[in-house]
C-alpha positions in Angstrom: -6.7 -24.5 -3.7 -3.4 -23.4 -5.3 -4.8 -22.5 -8.7 -8.0 -21.1 -10.1 -10.8 -23.7 -10.2 -11.6 -25.2 -13.6 -14.6 -27.0 -12.4 -17.8 -25.9 -10.6 -17.0 -25.2 -7.0 -19.0 -24.8 -3.7 -18.4 -21.6 -1.8 -16.5 -20.5 0.2 -13.3 -21.1 -1.7 -9.7 -20.1 -0.6 -7.0 -19.8 -3.2 -3.3 -19.3 -2.5 -1.1 -17.7 -5.1 2.7 -16.9 -5.0 3.0 -13.4 -6.3 6.7 -12.8 -5.8 10.0 -13.8 -4.6 13.2 -12.0 -3.9 16.6 -13.0 -2.5 19.8 -11.6 -1.2 23.0 -13.3 -0.3 23.8 -13.9 3.4 27.4 -12.9 2.8 30.3 -12.6 0.5 31.3 -15.9 -1.0 28.4 -17.7 0.6 25.9 -19.6 -1.5 23.1 -19.4 1.1 20.6 -16.5 0.8 17.7 -14.8 2.6 14.5 -15.2 0.5 11.3 -13.2 0.8 8.2 -15.0 -0.4 5.0 -13.0 -1.1 1.7 -14.9 -1.0 -1.7 -13.7 -2.0 -4.7 -15.3 -0.4 -8.1 -15.0 -2.1 -11.2 -15.7 -0.1 -14.4 -16.1 -2.1 -17.8 -16.3 -0.5 -21.5 -15.7 -1.3 -21.8 -13.5 1.8 -19.6 -10.7 3.2 -20.0 -11.9 6.7 -18.6 -15.4 5.8 -15.9 -13.9 3.7 -14.7 -11.6 6.5 -14.9 -14.4 9.2 -12.8 -16.7 7.0 -10.3 -14.0 6.2 -9.9 -13.1 9.9 -9.5 -16.7 10.9 -6.8 -17.2 8.2 -4.9 -14.1 9.3 -5.1 -15.0 13.0 -3.9 -18.6 12.3 -0.9 -17.3 10.2 0.0 -14.7 12.9 -0.3 -17.2 15.8 1.7 -20.0 14.1 4.6 -17.8 13.1 6.3 -18.5 16.5 4.8 -21.9 17.1 7.4 -24.7 17.0 4.9 -26.9 15.1 3.9 -24.1 12.7 5.8 -21.8 10.4 8.9 -21.7 12.6 9.3 -25.5 12.1 9.2 -24.9 8.4 11.9 -22.3 8.6 9.5 -19.4 7.8 9.9 -16.2 9.8 9.2 -12.4 9.7 5.5 -12.9 8.8 4.0 -9.6 7.6 0.6 -8.4 6.4 1.3 -6.4 3.3 -2.2 -5.5 2.2 -5.8 -6.5 2.6 -8.8 -5.3 0.5 -12.2 -6.4 -0.7 -13.1 -6.9 -4.4 -16.7 -7.8 -4.8 -18.7 -8.5 -7.9 -21.8 -6.4 -8.5 -25.3 -7.8 -8.4 -27.4 -9.8 -6.1 -25.7 -13.1 -6.9 -22.2 -11.7 -7.1 -19.3 -13.2 -5.3 -17.5 -11.4 -2.4 -13.7 -11.6 -2.4 -11.1 -10.5 0.1 -7.6 -10.4 -1.0 -4.8 -10.7 1.6 -1.1 -10.2 0.7 1.4 -11.6 3.2 5.1 -12.3 3.2 7.5 -14.7 4.9 11.3 -14.9 4.8 13.5 -18.0 5.0 17.1 -18.8 4.6 18.4 -21.2 2.0 21.2 -23.5 2.9 24.4 -24.1 1.2 24.6 -27.2 -0.7 
């Protein structure tokens, strides 16, 4: 999902959230720029084992596809970085378990 669910959901749920962008020009008098995109990945589950397994699978897939010609390289994304990863669980027996993963990519815009 790319937004918080407004309807009942079945767990596990993964939500992607853009948490920041920054850009810098590629040179003087050039319209193109280098953009850094920060993405937050929320993994919700009813069990910590499932939450951790899904989060690990997501990280491995992002890390492996950064150089894959059919993956992020094809989309022009590069410099994949893991910025942060932490757990944020709800208390209680029926509470949800959440892992939050912050990553970043960079890409170059084109003149146009």
